[in-house]
C-alpha positions in Angstrom: 67.7 84.9 142.8 66.1 82.9 139.9 64.4 84.8 136.8 61.4 84.6 138.0 61.9 85.5 141.2 64.1 88.9 139.7 60.8 89.3 137.8 58.6 89.4 140.8 60.8 91.7 142.5 61.0 94.3 140.0 57.3 93.8 138.2 54.7 94.4 140.7 52.0 92.4 138.7 54.1 89.8 138.1 54.9 89.3 141.5 50.9 89.1 142.3 50.6 86.3 139.4 53.8 84.6 141.3 52.0 84.7 144.8 48.7 83.3 143.5 50.7 80.3 142.0 52.8 79.8 145.2 49.2 79.9 147.4 48.0 77.5 144.9 45.3 79.9 143.3 45.8 78.8 140.2 43.2 80.3 138.4 44.0 83.7 139.6 47.8 83.0 139.1 46.9 82.4 135.0 45.0 85.2 134.5 47.4 87.3 135.8 50.2 85.3 134.2 47.8 87.0 130.8 47.3 89.6 132.5 51.5 90.9 132.2 52.7 88.8 129.2 51.7 91.6 126.4 55.2 93.2 128.2 58.3 92.0 126.3 60.5 91.9 129.3 57.9 89.3 131.0 56.5 87.2 128.0 59.1 84.3 128.1 58.8 84.1 131.9 54.8 84.2 131.8 54.8 81.3 129.3 57.0 79.2 131.2 54.8 79.8 134.3 51.7 78.7 131.8 53.6 76.0 130.9 54.1 75.2 135.1 50.7 75.7 135.8 49.6 73.1 132.9 52.0 70.5 134.1 50.7 70.8 137.9 46.9 69.9 136.4 48.6 67.2 134.4 48.4 68.8 130.9 51.9 67.4 129.9 51.5 68.4 126.1 50.2 71.7 126.7 53.4 72.2 128.8 55.4 71.4 126.5 54.2 73.2 123.9 54.5 76.5 126.0 58.3 75.6 127.3 59.0 75.3 123.7 57.6 78.6 122.5 59.4 79.6 125.8 63.0 78.8 124.4 62.3 80.4 121.2 62.0 83.6 122.8 64.1 83.5 126.6 65.9 80.0 126.8 66.8 79.5 130.5 68.0 76.3 131.5 65.2 76.2 134.1 62.9 76.0 130.6 65.2 72.8 129.2 64.5 71.4 132.4 60.9 71.6 133.0 60.2 70.4 128.4 62.5 67.5 129.0 60.4 66.9 131.9 56.9 67.6 130.2 58.7 65.3 127.2 58.9 62.2 129.5 55.9 63.0 130.7 54.1 62.4 127.5 56.4 59.5 126.2 58.4 61.2 124.0 62.2 59.4 124.6 63.5 61.1 121.4 62.4 64.6 122.3 63.8 64.8 125.7 67.2 63.5 124.8 67.3 65.9 122.1 66.2 69.0 124.8 68.9 67.4 127.0 71.3 67.9 124.2 69.9 71.3 124.0 70.7 72.4 127.3 74.1 71.2 127.3 75.2 73.4 124.3 72.9 75.8 126.1 75.3 76.0 129.2 78.6 75.1 127.3 77.1 78.1 125.1 77.5 80.5 128.1 80.5 79.0 129.3 79.1 76.6 131.9 81.2 73.8 131.0 80.8 72.1 134.1 77.5 72.1 134.6 77.2 70.8 130.8 79.0 67.4 131.8 76.4 66.0 134.1 73.4 66.8 131.4 75.8 65.0 128.5 76.0 62.3 131.2 72.2 62.3 131.3 71.7 61.6 128.1 74.7 58.6 127.9 72.6 56.8 130.6 69.7 57.3 128.2 71.4 56.9 125.1 74.8 55.2 125.5 75.2 55.3 121.1 74.7 59.4 121.7 77.0 60.8 119.0 76.4 64.4 119.8 76.4 63.2 123.6 80.1 61.8 123.2 81.0 64.9 120.9 79.8 67.8 123.3 81.3 66.0 126.9 84.5 65.6 125.1 84.2 69.5 124.3 82.9 70.2 127.8 86.4 68.2 129.2 88.6 69.9 126.9 87.4 73.2 127.6 87.9 72.3 131.8 91.4 71.5 130.7 90.3 67.6 131.2 92.3 66.6 128.4 92.7 62.6 128.8 88.9 62.3 129.2 88.5 64.9 126.3 90.2 62.4 124.2 88.0 59.6 125.4 84.8 61.1 125.0 85.7 62.3 121.3 87.7 58.8 120.1 84.1 57.6 121.2 82.3 59.9 118.5 84.5 59.3 116.4 83.6 55.2 116.7 80.3 56.2 116.5 80.1 59.1 113.7 81.9 56.5 111.4 78.9 53.9 112.6 76.2 56.5 112.3 77.6 58.2 109.3 78.8 55.2 106.8 78.3 57.6 103.6 80.3 60.3 105.2 83.9 60.4 104.2 85.9 61.1 107.1 85.4 63.1 110.8 83.3 66.6 110.7 86.5 69.1 110.5 85.6 70.8 113.7 86.1 67.4 115.4 88.6 66.6 113.7 90.8 70.0 114.6 89.8 69.6 118.0 91.1 65.7 118.0 94.5 67.3 116.5 94.8 70.1 118.9 94.3 67.3 121.9 97.1 65.6 120.8 99.4 68.0 120.2 99.0 69.1 123.8 99.2 65.2 125.5 
């Protein structure tokens, strides 16, 4: 079960809001989400669902704002995905790309390295010169034990680092340590 289904099962009033939402009664769903939103365990989910309602009525700026607020208190992969979509729809390409990087980092933080790989690949489709995407993709592959791919992406990150941050002397310390660690294992 996803977090929405879990909360709907555990909290009848939230379940009622979800039922209204699924039935297409968006006004009743909005009122019900607002009614239960003051319960701390439901605040993030209600903000997310209000963002989904805003997106459904085409108000993608409001949706993006609600998804951003949700991430501040209840980060979940589905919220990152919805924020990314809303940002894309309002033409905030840079914000949408940054949200994908954040999603990948969130997944890696929770040890879902394999799930982070396609997220970073999507970033690279959008921005083939993304230093954070290459560095984090290399990191994900290293965690997965795929050292040749890790080295390939980290090497690209090194090249991009030197081009983007010309004034910086050397590599960031953590990237340098990771490359040295990988080199000793190959």
